[in-house]
C-alpha positions in Angstrom: -4.6 -10.8 10.2 -7.4 -12.8 11.7 -10.9 -13.6 10.3 -13.9 -13.6 12.6 -17.2 -15.2 11.7 -19.9 -13.0 10.3 -22.8 -14.8 11.9 -23.0 -15.8 15.6 -22.5 -19.5 16.3 -22.6 -21.5 19.5 -19.1 -22.6 18.7 -17.0 -19.9 17.0 -15.3 -21.1 13.8 -11.6 -21.7 13.5 -9.8 -18.7 12.0 -8.7 -18.5 8.4 -7.3 -15.3 7.2 -5.1 -14.1 6.7 11.3 -9.9 2.2 16.2 -8.4 2.7 18.3 -11.3 1.4 20.0 -10.1 -1.7 20.4 -13.6 -3.1 16.7 -14.2 -3.1 15.9 -11.2 -5.2 19.1 -10.6 -7.0 17.5 -11.5 -10.3 14.9 -8.7 -9.8 17.6 -6.1 -9.4 18.8 -6.7 -12.9 15.7 -5.1 -14.4 16.1 -1.8 -12.5 18.3 -0.2 -15.1 15.9 1.3 -17.5 16.7 3.3 -20.6 15.4 6.8 -20.3 13.6 6.6 -23.7 11.9 3.2 -23.0 8.2 3.1 -22.1 7.5 2.8 -18.4 6.9 -0.7 -17.2 5.9 -2.1 -13.8 8.6 -3.9 -11.9 8.8 -6.1 -8.8 11.2 -7.8 -6.4 10.5 -11.2 -7.7 8.4 -12.6 -4.9 7.4 -16.2 -5.7 3.7 -15.5 -5.1 3.4 -11.9 -6.2 6.3 -11.1 -8.6 5.1 -7.5 -9.3 4.9 -6.4 -5.7 7.7 -4.1 -4.4 10.4 -2.6 -6.6 14.1 -3.2 -7.0 17.0 -0.7 -7.1 16.6 1.1 -3.8 16.1 0.6 0.0 13.7 2.9 1.8 15.0 4.3 5.1 12.0 6.5 6.0 8.5 7.6 5.0 7.1 11.0 5.9 3.3 10.9 5.1 1.1 13.9 5.3 -2.7 13.7 4.9 -5.3 16.5 5.0 -8.8 15.2 5.8 -11.8 17.3 4.8 -14.2 15.8 7.3 -15.9 13.5 4.7 -14.7 9.9 4.3 -16.1 9.8 0.8 -13.7 12.5 -0.6 -10.0 12.1 -1.5 -7.5 13.3 1.1 -4.8 15.7 0.0 -1.5 14.0 0.6 2.3 14.4 0.4 4.6 11.4 0.6 8.3 12.0 1.2 10.6 8.9 0.8 14.2 8.9 1.9 16.0 6.0 0.2 19.4 4.7 -0.8 19.9 3.3 -4.2 21.2 -0.2 -4.6 21.8 0.1 -8.3 22.2 2.8 -10.9 18.8 4.1 -11.7 17.5 6.1 -14.7 14.0 5.6 -13.3 12.5 4.9 -9.9 9.4 2.7 -9.6 7.0 3.1 -6.7 3.9 1.1 -6.1 0.9 3.4 -6.3 -2.4 2.7 -8.0 -5.3 4.7 -6.5 -5.0 8.5 -6.5 -4.2 11.4 -8.8 -0.5 12.4 -8.8 0.0 16.2 -9.0 3.8 16.5 -9.0 7.0 14.6 -8.2 10.4 15.8 -7.1 13.6 13.9 -6.8 16.2 15.7 -4.5 14.2 18.9 -4.8 14.2 18.9 -8.6 11.0 18.3 -10.7 10.8 14.8 -12.1 8.8 13.2 -14.8 6.2 10.5 -13.9 3.9 8.1 -15.6 1.7 5.1 -14.5 2.4 1.6 -15.6 0.2 -1.1 -14.2 0.1 -0.4 -10.4 3.5 1.4 -10.5 4.3 5.1 -10.5 7.4 5.3 -12.7 9.5 8.4 -11.9 12.2 9.8 -14.2 14.6 12.1 -12.3 16.3 15.0 -14.0 19.6 13.0 -13.9 20.3 9.3 -13.3 21.0 8.2 -9.7 24.3 6.4 -9.0 24.4 3.2 -6.9 24.7 3.9 -3.2 23.3 7.4 -3.5 20.9 8.9 -0.8 17.9 10.3 -2.5 14.6 12.0 -1.4 11.5 11.5 -3.5 8.5 13.8 -2.9 5.1 12.9 -4.3 2.1 15.2 -4.0 -1.0 13.2 -4.6 -4.6 12.4 -3.7 -5.5 9.5 -1.5 -9.0 8.3 -2.3 -10.9 6.2 0.4 -13.6 5.2 -2.1 -12.8 2.0 -4.1 -14.7 0.6 -7.0 -14.6 -2.8 -8.7 -14.8 -4.8 -5.4 -11.3 -4.2 -4.2 -11.0 -3.9 -0.5 -8.4 -2.7 2.0 -6.3 0.4 2.1 -8.6 3.0 3.7 -11.5 1.5 5.6 -14.5 3.8 6.0 -15.9 3.7 9.5 -19.1 5.2 10.8 -17.3 8.4 11.7 -14.1 8.5 9.7 -11.3 6.3 8.4 -8.9 3.6 9.4 -6.3 1.6 7.5 -6.1 -2.1 6.6 -3.2 -2.6 4.1 -2.4 -6.3 4.3 -1.3 -7.8 2.0 -0.8 -5.5 -0.9 -2.9 -2.3 -0.6 -0.8 0.3 1.1 0.0 1.5 -2.4 -3.7 2.3 -2.8 -3.2 4.9 0.0 0.3 6.3 -0.6 3.3 5.7 -3.0 5.7 3.2 -1.5 7.8 0.1 -1.9 4.9 -2.2 -1.0 6.6 -5.4 0.1 7.5 -6.5 3.6 11.1 -7.0 2.5 11.6 -3.2 2.7 11.0 -1.9 6.2 11.4 1.7 7.1 10.7 4.2 9.9 7.5 6.3 9.5 6.5 9.8 10.4 2.7 10.3 9.9 0.9 13.6 10.2 -2.7 14.2 9.6 -4.6 17.5 9.5 -8.3 17.1 10.4 -11.2 19.3 11.5 -11.4 20.1 15.2 -13.5 17.6 17.1 -11.9 14.6 15.4 -9.2 12.5 16.9 -6.3 11.1 14.9 -4.1 8.2 15.9 -1.3 6.4 14.1 1.5 3.9 14.5 4.1 4.8 17.1 4.1 7.6 19.7 2.6 11.1 19.4 5.2 13.7 18.4 3.2 16.9 18.1 -0.4 18.3 18.1 -0.8 21.7 16.5 -4.1 23.6 16.3 -4.8 26.4 13.7 -7.9 27.9 12.1 -10.4 25.2 13.0 -8.1 22.2 12.2 -5.6 20.2 14.2 -2.5 18.5 12.9 -1.5 15.4 14.7 2.0 13.9 14.2 3.2 10.4 15.1 6.6 8.7 14.7 7.6 5.0 14.9 10.7 4.1 16.9 11.3 0.9 14.9 11.2 0.0 11.2 7.9 -1.1 9.8 6.5 -2.7 6.7 4.1 -0.7 4.6 1.3 -3.4 5.1 1.4 -2.5 8.8 0.8 1.2 8.6 -2.2 2.5 10.5 -4.1 5.8 10.6 -7.4 6.4 12.5 -9.5 9.5 12.0 -12.8 9.8 13.9 -14.8 10.8 16.9 -12.7 8.7 19.2 -11.6 8.5 22.8 -8.0 7.6 23.5 -7.5 5.6 26.7 -4.1 5.3 28.4 -2.9 2.7 30.8 0.5 1.1 31.7 1.8 -2.3 30.6 4.7 -4.4 31.8 7.9 -2.5 32.6 6.1 0.9 32.2 5.1 0.2 28.6 2.7 2.9 27.4 -0.6 1.2 26.3 -3.0 3.3 24.2 -6.4 2.3 23.0 -8.5 4.2 20.4 -12.2 3.5 20.6 -15.4 5.1 19.3 -16.4 7.5 22.1 -20.0 6.3 22.2 -18.8 2.7 22.9 -16.2 3.5 25.4 -18.0 2.0 28.5 -18.8 -1.4 26.9 -15.3 -1.7 25.5 -13.3 -0.8 28.6 -13.5 -4.2 30.4 -11.9 -5.8 27.3 -9.2 -3.2 26.9 -8.2 -3.6 30.5 -7.0 -7.1 29.7 -4.2 -6.0 27.4 -1.4 -5.4 30.0 -1.9 -8.9 31.4 -1.9 -10.4 27.9 1.4 -8.6 27.1 2.9 -10.0 30.2 1.8 -13.5 29.2 3.3 -13.1 25.8 6.5 -11.8 27.2 6.7 -15.0 29.3 6.6 -17.0 26.1 8.5 -14.9 23.5 10.6 -12.4 25.4 10.3 -8.6 25.8 7.7 -6.7 23.9 9.5 -5.4 20.8 8.0 -1.9 20.3 7.5 1.4 22.0 3.8 1.1 22.7 0.8 -1.1 22.0 -2.9 -0.8 22.0 -6.2 -1.6 20.2 -7.9 0.5 17.6 -11.6 -0.5 17.7 -13.3 0.6 14.5 -17.0 1.0 14.0 -16.8 -0.8 10.7 -17.5 -4.3 9.3 -14.3 -5.8 7.7 -14.5 -9.5 8.4 -11.1 -9.6 10.0 -8.8 -8.2 12.7 -5.4 -6.9 11.7 -2.0 -6.6 13.5 -1.1 -3.1 12.4 2.2 -2.3 14.2 1.7 -1.0 17.8 -2.0 -0.4 17.2 -3.9 -3.5 16.1 -7.2 -3.0 14.2 -10.4 -4.7 15.6 -14.0 -4.6 14.6 -16.2 -3.3 17.3 -18.6 -6.2 16.8 -16.1 -8.6 18.1 -16.5 -7.1 21.5 -20.2 -6.2 21.5 -21.7 -9.3 19.8 -22.7 -11.4 22.8 -22.7 -14.7 20.9 -18.9 -14.8 21.0 -17.6 -16.4 24.2 -15.3 -14.5 26.4 -12.4 -17.0 25.9 -12.8 -16.7 22.2 -12.6 -12.9 22.1 -9.6 -12.9 24.4 -7.8 -15.5 22.3 -8.3 -13.3 19.2 -6.8 -10.3 21.1 -3.8 -12.5 21.8 -3.5 -13.6 18.2 -3.1 -10.0 17.0 -0.8 -9.1 20.0 1.5 -12.0 19.3 1.9 -10.7 15.7 3.9 -7.8 17.2 6.7 -10.3 17.8 5.9 -12.7 14.9 5.2 -10.9 11.7 5.8 -7.3 12.7 9.1 -7.2 14.6 10.4 -10.3 12.8 8.8 -9.8 9.4 8.6 -12.3 6.5 11.2 -11.9 3.8 8.8 -13.2 1.2 5.1 -13.9 1.2 5.9 -17.6 1.1 7.2 -17.1 4.7 3.6 -16.1 5.8 3.3 -19.3 7.8 5.8 -17.9 10.3 3.4 -15.0 11.0 0.1 -16.8 11.1 1.3 -20.1 12.4 2.8 -18.4 15.5 -0.1 -16.1 16.0 -2.5 -19.1 15.8 -0.2 -21.1 18.1 -0.3 -18.5 20.9 -4.0 -17.9 20.4 -4.6 -21.6 21.0 -2.1 -21.8 23.9 -3.7 -18.8 25.6 -7.1 -20.4 25.3 -5.8 -23.6 26.9 -3.9 -21.9 29.7 -6.6 -19.3 30.5 -9.8 -21.1 29.6 -9.1 -24.8 29.6 -9.6 -25.2 25.8 -7.4 -28.2 24.9 -4.5 -27.4 22.6 -4.0 -31.1 22.0 -7.6 -31.5 20.8 -7.4 -28.5 18.5 -4.1 -29.8 17.0 -5.6 -33.3 16.6 -8.5 -31.9 14.7 -6.2 -29.8 12.5 -4.1 -33.0 11.9 -7.2 -34.6 10.5 -7.8 -31.8 8.1 -4.2 -31.0 7.2 -4.0 -33.1 4.0 -7.0 -31.4 2.6 -5.7 -28.0 3.5 -2.4 -28.8 1.8 -4.2 -30.0 -1.3 -6.3 -26.9 -1.5 -3.8 -24.2 -0.5 -0.4 -25.9 -0.7 2.0 -26.9 2.1 2.4 -24.3 4.8 5.8 -22.9 3.5 4.9 -23.3 -0.2 1.4 -21.8 -0.4 -0.3 -21.7 -3.8 -0.9 -18.3 -5.4 -4.5 -17.2 -4.9 -6.7 -18.4 -7.7 -8.7 -15.2 -8.1 -5.7 -12.9 -8.2 -6.5 -11.3 -4.8 -3.4 -11.1 -2.7 -5.4 -11.8 0.5 -6.3 -15.2 -1.1 -3.1 -16.6 0.5 -4.6 -16.3 4.0 -5.9 -19.9 4.1 -6.2 -22.5 6.7 -2.9 -24.1 5.7 -1.0 -21.0 7.1 -3.2 -20.7 10.2 -4.1 -24.0 12.0 -2.1 -25.9 9.4 1.1 -23.9 10.3 0.4 -24.0 14.1 0.3 -27.8 13.6 3.9 -27.6 12.4 4.9 -25.8 15.6 3.0 -28.4 17.7 4.9 -31.2 15.9 8.2 -29.3 16.4 7.5 -29.0 20.1 6.7 -32.7 20.2 10.0 -33.4 18.4 12.4 -31.3 20.4 10.6 -31.0 23.7 9.0 -28.1 25.5 12.2 -26.4 27.0 14.0 -26.3 23.6 10.9 -25.1 21.9 10.5 -22.2 24.4 14.1 -21.3 24.0 13.7 -21.3 20.2 10.8 -18.9 20.3 12.6 -16.4 22.5 15.8 -16.7 20.4 13.9 -16.2 17.2 12.1 -13.1 18.4 15.4 -11.6 19.7 17.8 -12.6 17.0 15.7 -11.2 14.1 14.1 -8.3 15.9 13.4 -5.3 13.7 14.3 -7.3 10.6 13.0 -9.9 8.2 13.7 -13.6 8.2 13.0 -16.7 6.1 11.8 -20.2 6.6 15.3 -21.4 6.1 16.4 -19.1 8.9 13.9 -20.7 11.2 14.9 -24.2 10.3 18.6 -23.3 10.8 17.9 -21.8 14.2 15.7 -24.7 15.3 18.5 -27.1 14.4 21.0 -25.0 16.4 18.8 -24.9 19.5 17.9 -28.6 19.3 21.6 -29.5 18.7 20.8 -31.7 15.7 19.9 -31.3 12.0 16.1 -30.8 11.6 16.1 -30.3 7.9 14.5 -33.7 7.2 11.8 -33.1 9.8 10.9 -29.7 8.4 11.0 -30.9 4.8 8.0 -33.1 5.3 6.1 -30.8 7.6 6.6 -27.6 5.7 6.8 -28.7 2.1 5.2 -32.2 1.9 1.9 -32.7 0.0 1.0 -35.2 2.8 1.1 -34.5 6.5 3.8 -36.6 8.2 3.1 -38.8 11.3 2.8 -36.7 14.4 5.6 -37.3 16.9 4.3 -38.8 20.1 0.8 -39.5 18.6 1.0 -42.5 16.3 -2.7 -42.9 16.7 -3.6 -39.6 15.0 -5.2 -40.1 11.6 -5.9 -37.9 8.7 -9.5 -37.8 7.4 -11.0 -37.5 4.0 -14.3 -36.2 5.4 -15.6 -32.8 4.3 -14.4 -31.4 7.7 -12.4 -33.0 10.4 -14.2 -33.6 13.7 -13.8 -30.5 15.9 -12.7 -28.2 13.0 -15.5 -25.7 12.2 -16.0 -24.4 8.7 -13.4 -21.8 7.6 -15.0 -18.5 6.8 -13.9 -16.7 3.6 -12.5 -13.2 3.8 -15.3 -11.0 2.7 -14.8 -9.8 -0.9 -11.8 -12.1 -1.5 -13.2 -15.5 -1.7 -11.7 -17.9 -4.3 
């Protein structure tokens, strides 16, 4: 995720935005055995920051999501969610995350099942307990409401002509029942029925288009596993543009038809940006890529897998310099490697997502527009202690003070985490750092990884133990001295020189 400023400025502000190791969450699994006569309770996988997100006791293999859109983005969609999963413990009940929509019925393996709400969980009681290691299919017929009250944002985003999705960090379960934690990746099939004249796009590649009685059903499938927070569906009066990226990669952009002409010059840059990222991090990890440009005001861009979400205003507001817009495009593109293909195993590992995306954003700006990476990192160094005091060290972020999950997207995991990568490159050298980046993206492709995994791999590539180096940079309350720059100083000023004010995510300020 990347925040963009809401008011034009001569110098665009710095961005502030924005689990499957059994050992990490073994304690959570112990709560998944629930007596059939006990009251339903919300569970969680034991994430340090958000202990009630996700659910123990099963591993989702695939989601099949079906939505029927009436043509009005203020009415609930009719939906069916089918989940194929394997149990990892004996289960009398199955908890799914789901908190915004009427549930009409639930089946487990074709048999009617009981269900009740508990907190933000849908608690399902199958006709008979499920044994450990059992394959099971859960079918939930429900509504999916795009209208939210009480100030909560995310999930469905209402655009000028339809809908899009923005599910980071914890709001996919406002759209469909799921195991809403990045630990549990799965493959997705997404089908949407909408009135003729509207265009539907989703993650992955198109699998079918069927027309009947004034409606069209569009089906998409992902070729790689995906976290629920990265799901994307766009419905609207859109034009789909196709071009070819490196190695024949299909590149597909989805844009408001009336803004097609003004957006095209920006979209044409994507194949070259993909090639640039491949030179840094290795082969593009998915089956397709492209931009979804939404006619909506969100306050952020979002790296939804294979189809990144962007506000139209980013490209049409003339106050934003060209280099700045292009660097934001690269920020979201780089997430396809760092955060999507290699996902965080817990939300405390968020710095691996955002630090890398900010790193490549800044590196691209330096290589393509002459914007000094060193100057940006020096400014971030000056502000780092204050970022750590406010939001915690990069790899041990503080829980958000207002309870909003998006409150973890602070400067400490953006420029603060990119600063860690800069220090690492200074410590081990440019060749070793480049090798580490490619090895990280390749070794953990299609999976999840932890901060400890990154430290271990960095030590392996460097040929020496880097635990001491990382301890201070990732977990220290004070920023360590910068290798190679003994003159760099931290500042107690309200803002370090060269570091613009950090915008707050609209609706989620602390």
